[in-house]
C-alpha positions as CSV (number, residue, x, y, z in Angstrom):
1,X,24.8,0.8,-14.2
2,X,28.3,1.8,-15.3
3,X,29.4,5.3,-14.8
4,X,28.9,7.0,-17.7
5,X,28.9,10.8,-18.2
6,X,25.8,12.0,-18.9
7,X,24.9,15.2,-21.2
8,X,24.2,18.3,-20.0
9,X,20.5,18.6,-18.9
10,X,18.8,22.3,-18.3
11,X,15.2,20.8,-17.9
12,X,12.3,19.3,-19.9
13,X,12.6,19.3,-23.3
14,X,9.0,20.6,-24.9
15,X,7.9,17.8,-27.2
16,X,5.1,19.1,-29.6
17,X,3.4,16.7,-32.7
18,X,5.0,17.2,-36.1
19,X,4.4,14.6,-39.1
20,X,7.9,14.3,-39.8
21,X,8.1,12.3,-36.5
22,X,6.0,9.6,-37.9
23,X,8.8,8.2,-40.2
24,X,11.3,6.9,-37.2
25,X,8.1,5.0,-36.1
26,X,8.9,2.1,-37.6
27,X,12.3,2.1,-36.8
28,X,11.4,2.8,-33.0
29,X,8.8,-0.2,-33.1
30,X,11.3,-2.3,-34.6
31,X,14.7,-1.6,-33.1
32,X,13.8,-0.4,-29.4
33,X,16.4,1.0,-27.5
34,X,18.7,-1.0,-24.8
35,X,17.0,0.0,-21.4
36,X,20.8,-1.1,-19.9
37,X,19.5,-2.3,-16.4
38,X,18.1,-6.0,-16.0
39,X,14.6,-6.8,-15.4
40,X,12.5,-8.8,-13.2
41,X,10.7,-11.5,-15.0
42,X,6.8,-10.9,-14.8
43,X,3.7,-11.4,-16.9
44,X,2.1,-8.1,-15.8
45,X,1.7,-5.6,-19.1
46,X,3.8,-3.2,-16.9
47,X,7.6,-4.0,-16.9
48,X,9.4,-4.3,-13.8
49,X,12.9,-2.8,-14.2
50,X,15.9,-3.5,-11.9
51,X,16.7,0.0,-11.0
52,X,19.3,0.3,-8.3
53,X,18.7,2.8,-5.5
54,X,22.2,4.0,-5.6
55,X,22.1,4.8,-9.2
56,X,19.4,7.1,-8.7
57,X,20.9,8.4,-5.5
58,X,24.1,9.2,-7.2
59,X,22.5,10.8,-10.1
60,X,23.4,7.9,-12.9
61,X,19.6,7.9,-14.4
62,X,18.5,10.6,-17.4
63,X,14.9,12.1,-16.8
64,X,12.3,11.4,-16.1
65,X,14.1,9.0,-13.8
66,X,16.8,11.5,-12.1
67,X,17.3,12.5,-8.7
68,X,15.2,15.6,-9.1
69,X,12.5,13.6,-10.4
70,X,12.5,11.2,-7.6
71,X,12.4,14.1,-5.1
72,X,9.3,15.8,-6.4
73,X,7.7,12.5,-6.7
74,X,8.7,12.3,-2.9
75,X,7.7,15.6,-2.4
76,X,4.5,15.8,-4.3
77,X,3.0,12.5,-4.8
78,X,4.2,10.4,-1.6
79,X,4.9,13.3,1.0
80,X,8.0,11.5,2.3
81,X,10.9,13.6,0.8
82,X,12.6,13.4,4.7
83,X,13.5,9.7,4.2
84,X,15.9,11.3,0.7
85,X,16.9,14.3,2.8
86,X,18.0,12.4,5.9
87,X,20.0,9.7,3.5
88,X,22.2,12.8,1.7
89,X,22.8,14.2,5.8
90,X,23.7,10.8,6.9
91,X,25.9,10.3,3.7
92,X,27.2,14.2,4.6
93,X,27.8,13.2,7.9
94,X,29.8,9.9,7.4
95,X,32.0,11.4,5.0
96,X,33.0,14.0,7.5
97,X,33.6,11.7,10.2
98,X,35.4,9.9,7.8
99,X,38.1,12.7,7.7
100,X,37.5,13.6,11.5
101,X,38.7,10.0,12.2
102,X,41.7,9.8,9.6
103,X,43.6,13.2,11.7
104,X,45.3,11.9,14.9
105,X,44.8,12.9,18.1
106,X,47.6,16.0,17.7
107,X,47.5,16.1,14.1
108,X,46.2,19.4,12.8
109,X,44.4,20.1,16.3
110,X,42.7,23.5,14.9
111,X,41.1,21.3,11.9
112,X,40.5,18.5,13.8
113,X,38.7,20.6,16.6
114,X,36.2,22.6,13.8
115,X,35.3,19.2,12.4
116,X,34.2,17.9,15.7
117,X,32.6,21.4,16.3
118,X,30.8,20.6,13.1
119,X,29.7,16.8,13.5
120,X,28.2,17.6,17.2
121,X,26.2,20.8,15.4
122,X,25.3,18.7,12.4
123,X,23.8,15.7,14.2
124,X,21.9,18.6,17.0
125,X,20.2,20.0,14.0
126,X,19.5,16.5,12.4
127,X,17.9,15.3,15.5
128,X,15.5,18.5,15.9
129,X,14.8,17.8,12.1
130,X,14.5,14.2,11.7
131,X,14.5,12.4,15.2
132,X,12.1,13.7,17.7
133,X,8.2,13.9,17.8
134,X,6.3,16.4,16.2
135,X,10.1,17.2,14.1
136,X,9.5,19.2,11.0
137,X,10.6,16.4,8.6
138,X,9.7,13.5,11.3
139,X,11.2,10.3,9.8
140,X,8.8,7.2,10.1
141,X,10.8,5.2,12.2
142,X,10.2,2.4,14.9
143,X,10.6,3.2,18.8
144,X,13.1,0.5,18.9
145,X,15.3,2.6,16.1
146,X,14.8,5.7,18.0
147,X,15.4,4.4,21.5
148,X,18.7,3.2,20.4
149,X,19.7,6.6,19.1
150,X,22.1,8.7,21.6
151,X,21.4,12.1,22.8
152,X,23.2,14.8,20.8
153,X,26.6,15.7,22.3
154,X,26.8,19.4,23.5
155,X,28.3,21.6,20.5
156,X,30.4,23.7,23.1
157,X,31.9,20.7,24.6
158,X,34.8,19.9,23.2
159,X,35.6,16.8,25.4
160,X,32.5,15.1,24.0
161,X,33.1,13.3,21.3
162,X,30.7,13.3,17.9
163,X,28.3,10.4,17.2
164,X,29.9,7.2,15.4
165,X,28.1,6.7,12.4
166,X,27.4,3.3,13.4
167,X,25.2,4.2,15.8
168,X,22.3,5.3,13.0
169,X,22.9,1.7,11.4
170,X,19.6,0.7,12.3
171,X,18.1,4.1,11.3
172,X,19.9,4.0,8.0
173,X,18.4,0.4,7.1
174,X,14.8,1.3,7.8
175,X,14.9,4.8,5.4
176,X,17.2,3.2,2.7
177,X,14.0,0.2,2.8
178,X,11.6,2.8,2.9
179,X,13.3,4.8,-0.4
180,X,13.4,1.4,-2.1
181,X,9.8,1.1,-2.1
182,X,9.4,4.6,-3.0
183,X,11.7,3.9,-6.1
184,X,9.5,1.1,-7.2
185,X,6.4,2.9,-7.6
186,X,8.6,6.2,-9.2
187,X,9.7,4.1,-12.0
188,X,6.1,2.1,-12.5
189,X,4.6,5.5,-12.4
190,X,7.0,7.0,-15.0
191,X,6.7,4.1,-17.4
192,X,3.7,5.7,-18.8
193,X,3.4,9.0,-20.8
194,X,-0.3,10.1,-19.9
195,X,-1.9,11.1,-16.9
196,X,-5.3,9.7,-16.2
197,X,-7.1,12.0,-18.3
198,X,-5.4,11.3,-21.1
199,X,-5.7,7.6,-20.0
200,X,-8.9,7.9,-19.8
201,X,-8.9,9.3,-23.7
202,X,-7.0,6.3,-24.9
203,X,-9.8,3.9,-23.3
204,X,-12.2,5.7,-24.6
205,X,-10.8,5.6,-28.2
206,X,-9.9,1.8,-27.7
207,X,-13.8,1.2,-27.2
208,X,-14.9,3.1,-30.0
209,X,-12.5,1.5,-32.6
210,X,-13.8,-1.8,-31.1
211,X,-17.4,-0.7,-31.3
212,X,-16.7,0.0,-34.9
213,X,-15.4,-3.6,-35.3
214,X,-18.3,-5.5,-34.1
215,X,-19.9,-4.4,-37.2
216,X,-18.6,-7.2,-39.4
217,X,-19.2,-9.4,-36.4
218,X,-23.1,-8.5,-36.7
219,X,-23.1,-9.0,-40.3
220,X,-21.9,-12.8,-40.3
221,X,-25.2,-13.5,-38.3
222,X,-27.2,-12.2,-41.3
223,X,-27.0,-13.2,-44.7
224,X,-23.2,-13.2,-45.1
225,X,-20.9,-15.8,-44.6
226,X,-19.7,-16.6,-41.2
227,X,-15.7,-16.2,-42.2
228,X,-17.5,-12.2,-42.4
229,X,-16.1,-11.9,-38.7
230,X,-12.7,-12.3,-39.8
231,X,-12.8,-8.8,-41.4
232,X,-13.3,-7.3,-37.3
233,X,-10.2,-8.8,-36.6
234,X,-8.0,-5.3,-37.6
235,X,-10.3,-2.9,-35.8
236,X,-10.6,-5.4,-32.5
237,X,-7.0,-6.1,-32.5
238,X,-6.5,-2.1,-32.5
239,X,-9.0,-1.0,-30.0
240,X,-8.4,-3.7,-27.8
241,X,-4.3,-2.9,-27.8
242,X,-5.3,0.8,-27.5
243,X,-7.7,0.4,-24.4
244,X,-5.6,-2.0,-22.7
245,X,-2.2,0.5,-23.0
246,X,-4.7,3.2,-22.1
247,X,-5.5,1.3,-18.9
248,X,-1.5,0.7,-18.3
249,X,-0.9,4.6,-18.7
250,X,-0.1,4.7,-22.0
251,X,-1.5,6.5,-24.8
252,X,-1.0,5.1,-28.2
253,X,-1.2,8.5,-30.5
254,X,1.6,9.9,-28.1
255,X,3.6,6.9,-28.6
256,X,3.3,7.1,-32.5
257,X,5.1,10.2,-32.4
258,X,7.7,9.7,-30.3
259,X,9.3,9.2,-26.9
260,X,7.8,11.6,-24.6
261,X,5.4,11.8,-21.4
262,X,2.9,14.4,-20.3
263,X,4.3,16.4,-17.8
264,X,3.0,16.7,-14.1
265,X,1.0,19.6,-12.9
266,X,3.5,20.4,-10.6
267,X,6.1,20.3,-13.3
268,X,4.3,23.7,-15.1
269,X,4.5,26.0,-11.9
270,X,6.7,28.6,-12.3
271,X,7.6,31.5,-10.1
272,X,6.2,34.8,-10.4
273,X,7.9,37.7,-11.2
274,X,7.6,38.9,-7.4
275,X,8.8,36.1,-6.1
276,X,11.8,36.2,-8.9
277,X,12.3,40.3,-7.4
278,X,12.2,39.3,-3.7
279,X,14.6,36.4,-4.2
280,X,16.9,38.7,-6.0
281,X,16.8,41.5,-3.4
282,X,17.4,38.8,-0.7
283,X,20.6,37.4,-2.1
284,X,22.0,41.1,-3.1
285,X,21.7,41.2,0.6
286,X,23.5,38.3,0.9
287,X,25.8,39.2,-1.7
288,X,28.4,41.0,-0.1
289,X,29.5,37.9,2.0
290,X,30.0,35.5,-0.7
291,X,33.7,34.4,-0.6
292,X,35.6,30.7,-0.4
293,X,34.8,27.5,-2.3
294,X,32.3,25.7,0.6
295,X,28.7,26.6,0.9
296,X,27.8,27.3,4.7
297,X,24.1,28.8,5.3
298,X,23.4,30.5,7.9
299,X,19.3,28.9,9.0
300,X,18.0,31.9,10.4
301,X,19.0,33.8,7.7
302,X,17.0,31.4,5.8
303,X,14.1,31.1,7.7
304,X,13.7,34.5,7.9
305,X,12.6,34.7,4.3
306,X,9.0,34.9,3.8
307,X,9.4,33.0,0.3
308,X,11.3,31.2,-1.9
309,X,15.1,32.2,-2.7
310,X,16.4,32.3,-5.9
311,X,19.9,31.7,-6.4
312,X,21.3,32.6,-10.1
313,X,23.7,30.0,-11.3
314,X,27.0,30.4,-10.4
315,X,30.6,28.7,-11.0
316,X,31.5,29.2,-7.3
317,X,29.6,28.3,-4.3
318,X,28.6,31.2,-1.7
319,X,29.8,31.9,1.5
320,X,27.7,33.6,3.9
321,X,29.4,35.4,7.3
322,X,29.9,33.1,10.2
323,X,27.8,32.4,13.0
324,X,27.7,30.3,16.4
325,X,25.1,27.9,14.7
326,X,26.5,27.7,10.8
327,X,26.1,24.2,8.8
328,X,28.4,23.1,6.2
329,X,26.0,21.4,3.6
330,X,28.8,19.7,1.7
331,X,27.8,20.8,-1.5
332,X,30.3,20.2,-4.4
333,X,32.7,23.0,-5.1
334,X,31.7,22.9,-8.4
335,X,27.7,22.8,-9.6
336,X,26.6,19.7,-11.3
337,X,26.7,19.9,-15.2
338,X,23.0,17.9,-14.7
339,X,21.0,19.9,-13.0
340,X,18.2,17.3,-12.7
341,X,20.5,15.8,-10.3
342,X,20.3,18.3,-7.9
343,X,18.3,18.5,-4.6
344,X,15.5,21.2,-5.2
345,X,13.7,21.6,-1.8
346,X,15.7,22.5,1.7
347,X,15.2,20.7,5.1
348,X,12.3,22.8,6.8
349,X,13.5,25.0,9.9
350,X,12.4,23.6,12.6
351,X,12.3,26.4,15.8
352,X,16.1,25.0,16.5
353,X,19.2,24.7,14.0
354,X,18.2,23.0,10.9
355,X,20.1,22.5,7.8
356,X,19.0,24.4,4.6
357,X,20.5,22.3,1.3
358,X,20.4,24.5,-1.7
359,X,21.0,23.0,-5.1
360,X,23.4,24.1,-7.5
361,X,20.5,24.1,-10.5
362,X,17.1,22.9,-11.2
363,X,14.6,22.3,-14.1
364,X,14.0,25.8,-14.0
365,X,17.1,27.5,-13.7
366,X,16.6,28.8,-10.4
367,X,17.7,27.8,-6.8
368,X,15.2,27.3,-4.2
369,X,15.8,27.9,-0.2
370,X,12.4,27.4,1.1
371,X,11.6,29.0,4.8
372,X,9.8,26.5,7.4
373,X,7.1,29.4,7.9
374,X,6.2,30.5,4.5
375,X,6.7,29.1,0.8
376,X,4.6,30.2,-1.8
377,X,6.1,28.3,-4.4
378,X,6.1,24.6,-2.7
379,X,2.5,25.9,-1.9
380,X,1.8,26.6,-5.4
381,X,3.7,22.7,-6.4
382,X,2.1,21.3,-3.8
383,X,-1.2,22.2,-4.8
384,X,-0.5,21.8,-8.5
385,X,0.6,18.0,-7.6
386,X,-2.7,17.6,-6.3
387,X,-4.2,18.0,-9.4
388,X,-5.0,15.9,-12.5
389,X,-3.3,16.6,-15.8
390,X,-5.7,17.8,-18.7
391,X,-6.0,15.8,-21.8
392,X,-3.8,18.1,-24.0
393,X,-1.3,18.7,-21.3
394,X,2.4,19.8,-22.2
395,X,4.7,17.4,-22.8
396,X,8.4,16.6,-22.6
397,X,10.6,14.6,-24.4
398,X,11.8,11.0,-22.7
399,X,15.5,10.9,-22.3
400,X,15.8,7.8,-19.8
401,X,16.4,4.6,-22.6
402,X,14.8,2.7,-18.9
403,X,11.6,4.8,-19.6
404,X,11.3,4.7,-23.6
405,X,11.9,0.7,-23.2
406,X,9.1,0.7,-20.4
407,X,7.1,2.5,-23.3
408,X,7.6,0.2,-25.8
409,X,7.2,-3.0,-23.9
410,X,3.7,-1.8,-22.4
411,X,2.8,-0.8,-26.2
412,X,4.1,-4.4,-27.4
413,X,2.4,-6.7,-24.8
414,X,-0.9,-4.6,-25.3
415,X,-1.1,-5.2,-28.8
416,X,-0.2,-9.0,-28.1
417,X,-3.5,-9.0,-25.7
418,X,-5.4,-7.1,-28.2
419,X,-4.2,-9.6,-30.9
420,X,-5.5,-12.5,-28.8
421,X,-8.8,-11.0,-27.8
422,X,-9.4,-10.2,-31.4
423,X,-8.6,-14.1,-32.5
424,X,-10.4,-15.4,-29.9
425,X,-13.4,-13.3,-30.7
426,X,-13.6,-13.7,-34.2
427,X,-13.0,-17.4,-34.3
428,X,-15.7,-17.9,-31.7
429,X,-18.0,-15.9,-34.2
430,X,-17.0,-17.6,-37.2
431,X,-17.8,-21.1,-35.7
432,X,-20.7,-22.7,-37.3
433,X,-23.7,-23.5,-35.2
434,X,-27.3,-24.5,-36.1
435,X,-29.1,-21.2,-35.3
436,X,-26.6,-19.3,-38.2
437,X,-28.6,-18.1,-40.7
438,X,-27.2,-19.4,-44.5
439,X,-26.4,-17.0,-46.9
């Protein structure tokens, strides 16, 4: 996918039904948007798009296929967000090691020494977070992969070289494979515009319309001509098409009014006033240490907080007071203009040193730094993620051309199936046979 500049995004755009939207339906139906990616040839109703993992991880897709949505899917649906966090940690580690390798043995000795220490501390934190049994974000790696990983160097030992990124090749491959598998399910799930209840509603509507279409067929068996059965064709076509689309998670009524989707339950949970006030209090206590152009977070400060920490948007990252155990998170110097491209959840803290990435922004306009011991916000959103969306759940506008195209193809393929079924049923019912009464 080409590197294009994406428009600014500050969260899901609320979508409401308006009669004026119906005038755009013929154009949307005849001239669908281009997905911008290739498709995998398939005879299934739901299309398979060739969405590259690198494009999603590098924030090249619009919602609901953005990086933030992918993270939320891993957090609240698959419960495997540790793969995503490890991938970003390793990416930062490789970038830092590349900088370290470019410095000569006697060149900028102090800078090289600092980078060595950061690398040793970073790997020690990552190992405690991802790579040991019972870790807060333990990765599902094979025993052979874990066995070849080196022991972390002692952070205070200046003579021991940092671990080379090549040592993580096997772990990277397994994590990438798991992320790729999750991505396929993520894209398929977000090609729909309705939750389970709304899908069932569409199925019931389709069955009712089909039942109405049976009336001309029944009349054709009595004192009416057999071709009366073809009067059922429109109702059967519409009913079966609506039913098939509903079975694949697309409500035709929503599609009729525009490119929209129902919000997931975890997207509807907002921070309470107490969460906001407590987080602002935490921020004010740290505000006196804000300076510089790099963001460092002392994990002990974050872990001691009992609720989510909400950071206001700022044009520059903050710098907390230095301590012996500080992890450079490597976040961009300027906040991203696309808030959906931000990682919203942190690495959860273990008993030892653990890095906590914070996002520059997210869909709610808040930044979350969540403690391992207690996080009311993640708990609320986690419980909400287990709930089922109601029939009339709030909706948001779909910005991704891939999802728009996917919904269009599901509707078109469903109504093609509906047309075939309607023609076959009407043709069979109109065929002459000896038992039919003649009018």
